[in-house]
C-alpha positions, 0 to 999 in steps of 0.5 A: 961915087959908087961907094957913096951911093952904097952908103946911102942905100944901106942907110935907106935900108936901115931906116926902112927896117926901123920903120917896119919894126915899129909898125910891127910892134904897133900892130902887136900892141893894138892886137893885145889891147883888143884882146884885153877888151874882149869879154871874159869867156873863162873856161868856155872860150871855144864855145862862146867865141866860135860863132861871134862872126858867123850866121848861126842859122847858116852854121847849124842849118843841118842840125836844126833841120835834123832836130825838127825831123827828130822832134816830129818822130818822138812826139810831144815829149820832145827832146826829153825822150831823144837819145842822149847824143841828140840831147847834148848836141841840140842843147849845145846849139840851143844855148847859142841860138837862145842868146842870139835871139835874146840879143836880137830882141834887145837883151844886153849882156852883163858880166859874170859877177853882176849876173851872180849878184842879180840871181842871188838877189831875186832867187836867193841862189848863189850860182857859184855853187856846184850843180849838185847844190844848185839842183836842190834849189831849182837851178843848174849852171850850164856846162859847156863841152870844153868845161869840167869833164866830170860836171859835163858828163853829169849834165849829159846824164841828167838829161835822160828822162829816166832821171825825172824823179831825181834832183839832178834832172836837167829839164825841170830846172832854170838853166843859167848860162855863164858868160852869156849870162842869161837864164832860160828854162828848158832850153831847146831849139824850137823855143827860138828857131822856126821853119817858115810854113811849118805849122804845129807839128804836134797838132796839124798836118804838114809837108815833111819837105819843109824840114829840108827846104823851109826857111829858118828864122828866129822866133822867140816863142817865149817872149817873156824870157826876154822880159824876165832876163831884162828884169832880173839882170837889169832891174828894167822897169819897162820889163817889170811893167810888162811882166805885171800885165802879162806874166805876173806868175813869174813875179809871184813865183820869185816870192813863193818859190824863192822867198823874194819878198822885198818888192811891195808890188810883187807882194800885193800881186800875191795878196790880190791873187789870194783874195781873188781865189778866196772869193771863188773857193776857200781851199788850202792850195791858196795858202801853200808857199805864201806866208812860210815855206819848208825848204827841202834842201840839204839842210831843210829849214823853214822860211817866214815870208816876213816881207809879205806879212808886213805888206799885209799891214799896209793894206787899206781898210776894205772888206777884203781884209776879212778874207785876209784875216780868215786865211791867216786864221786857217793857216794858224789852225793848220800849224797848231793842229798837226793831227787834224783830218783836213790838214793839207800835205804841204802843212805836214812837212813842217816839224813841230818847232817849225809849226810853232814858229810859223804860228807865232809869226802869223798870230803876231801879224794877224793881231797887228793887222786887225787892230788897225781896224779896231778888232783885237784878233787873239782867240787862236793865240790865246788858246795856243798859249793856254792849252799848249805848254810846249808852244808857250815855252818854245816861243819864250825860249826863242825870245819871242823871235824879237818881234816888237811887243810880242812878249807883252801881247802873249802875257796879256792874252794868256792872262785874259784866257786864264781869267776867263777859264777860272770864271767858267770853272767857278760858275760851274762849281 
């Protein structure tokens, strides 16, 4: 009997062991699944995962308060003139706080590849390039503290105010934060966290005790950052509408600085601004970074904003059309008269062939634009073709840039000027 009980006992233990083993395997399986479901944090795991379940304001309480005290000491130049050690520590914290503030406002994170494609679409910048290349395009990818040591060191050095004139300078770039996948210019703690009761420390008197006792709270001072990120990474229509009404300069900057001329509404925003400025005072700054731009990258080149020029053709018949044509005229004169006294600095950045190319495009679209309203505006094109053999030869060699009907237009205009000049000569003889 005792022997039988012993057998039953052994059998029971075996079953229990089997059950425990199955539970252990199941637990490991579930854990692995959860691990696979976590978002990728390639290369930056220690930086991105540590704060997932923690209150960042509590976690960085001392550092945030120390930052504000140091900010009050250095004055309005802010973090840019702080010691390098402080800059690095506070910026690492700011990167996390900004992400949390954006999330609290409603921002939804996208994956790295979606973020890369979005930035490429709107900025024409491939964020997968190294920071040396990106800096020339006005961007930097944030390097976390456990990222590439060499790149991290370069980033730290680039925060120093002594680098202000150098392409690598950190504080005048758009900072892209991988894995978190948002963009933010000048990422600092005071952009997203305030101390309750503390006024503007650069303008008003304040109680210094607030640095140590005041309650910390999130305050996204640049609320437009939320809408900018929602528009760039999600094509959010509500965000686009908000930006048009409150921060349209961000949208036109995508066109002027980065060449995004695919959006008709953004193109119209810039044209409306040009018309408005023209009505006030016709100066060269109106034309800078509009119809064309000289890209000062490692391989300098000219970009024609043909999308903007095509938008001009869609303008309705209004008296403002005269202003647009006049602005195009002025631009063409800048391009064809490099030695003129009133040529603005931005126009002299184009070399001879680039000026010829820009002038040709402007003449072509100006002609098409004015013809819609019964005017054949060809005077500047005719003068250039007749008086500048190099211009005429260049656009012919470029096959008239494959602009439909441009060769025929040039032949017609040249013949008209030639006939006119011959008649003048015959008259004076």
